[in-house]
N, C-alpha and C positions, 0 to 999 in steps of 0.2 A: 621547934622541937618535934621530934618524931613520936608518933604515938606508940604506946607500949600495950601489949596484950596482957590481960589478967590471965595468966596461964592456969592457975589453980581452978579458976571459975570455968575456963575453956575446957579443962580436963573433966571436971565434975559434970558439965553439961554434956560433953561427949559420951561419958559413961551412962548417964541417965537416959539420954536420948537413945543409945544403942539398945539398952534393956527395953525401952518402950517399943522400939522399932522391931525387936525380936518378938515381943508379946503380940504385936499387931499381925506380924507375919504368920504367926501360928494359925490364925483363923483361915488362912488360905492354904494350909498344908494338910496332907492326909492324916498325920498322927493326932491332930488336935481334934478334929471334927469326927463323929462316928459316920457320917455320910460319906460316900465315896466320890461325889461329884464336887471334888475341890478344884481350885484353879491350877494347882501346881501337881505334877506326879511326884511320887516318893522319890524317884531317882533325882529329880531336880530340886528337891525341897531344901537342901543344904545351900545351894547356890542362891536360891531365893532369900533364905533366911539371911545369909551373908549380906546380900544387897540391901534388905530391909534394916539391918543392923547398921551398915554404913550410912544409908540415907538418914535414919533417925539420929545417929550421932552427929553426922554433918550439919543437919538442920538445927539441931539443938545447940551445937557449939557456934554456928554462925549467928543464929537469931538471940541466943541467950534466953533471959527471963521473958522476953516478948513473946516467945513461942508458948510458953506455958501461962502466962498471966495477963496477956494483952487485953483480953475482954472483961477481966475481973475488976479493974480499977476503973472508977468513974471519973475521979478528980486528978489524980496523979498517975500518969503512965509509967511503967516500968522503965528502968534505965536501959539504954542500948548497950549491947555487949561491947567491951573494950576490946579492939583488934589491932594487931600489927599486921604488916603486910603478909608475914609468914603464916599467922593463924587464920587470916581470911583465906589464903591460897589453900591451906590444908583442909579447911572446912569445905570449900567448893570442890576439891579433889575427892573428899570422901563422899559428897553427893553424887558427883559425876561417876565415880566407880560403882557406887551402889545401884545407880540407874543401869549401868552396863550389865551388872549382875542380874538385876530384876529382869530386864529385857531378854538377856540370854536364857534365863529360866523359862520364861513365858514362850518364847519362841521355840525352845526345845520341847516343851510340852505340847504345843500346838502341832508340831511336826509328827508326833506319834499318833 
């Protein structure tokens, strides 16, 4: 029998992970911190933010509750995310695309 993804959980994890990724990326961009010595220039902040959103969403949709709750439970571990081949490929594509955006933003900032 083929594995079936829990698409509702996959989408919710993707959305929540994207929000967390966006929040974390703000610490590295100029608009969030008062100091000017941030990792990313203002011109590349959008690319960096998009990369962090994609990575956060991809990781959350791939790992599911294990990303958020893995260290919390002592006796029973959280259940692994139910994936189909398509959901697994989409999660990995989000992560890879996010890494491309992040690396692009960092390289563009370092070239200036």
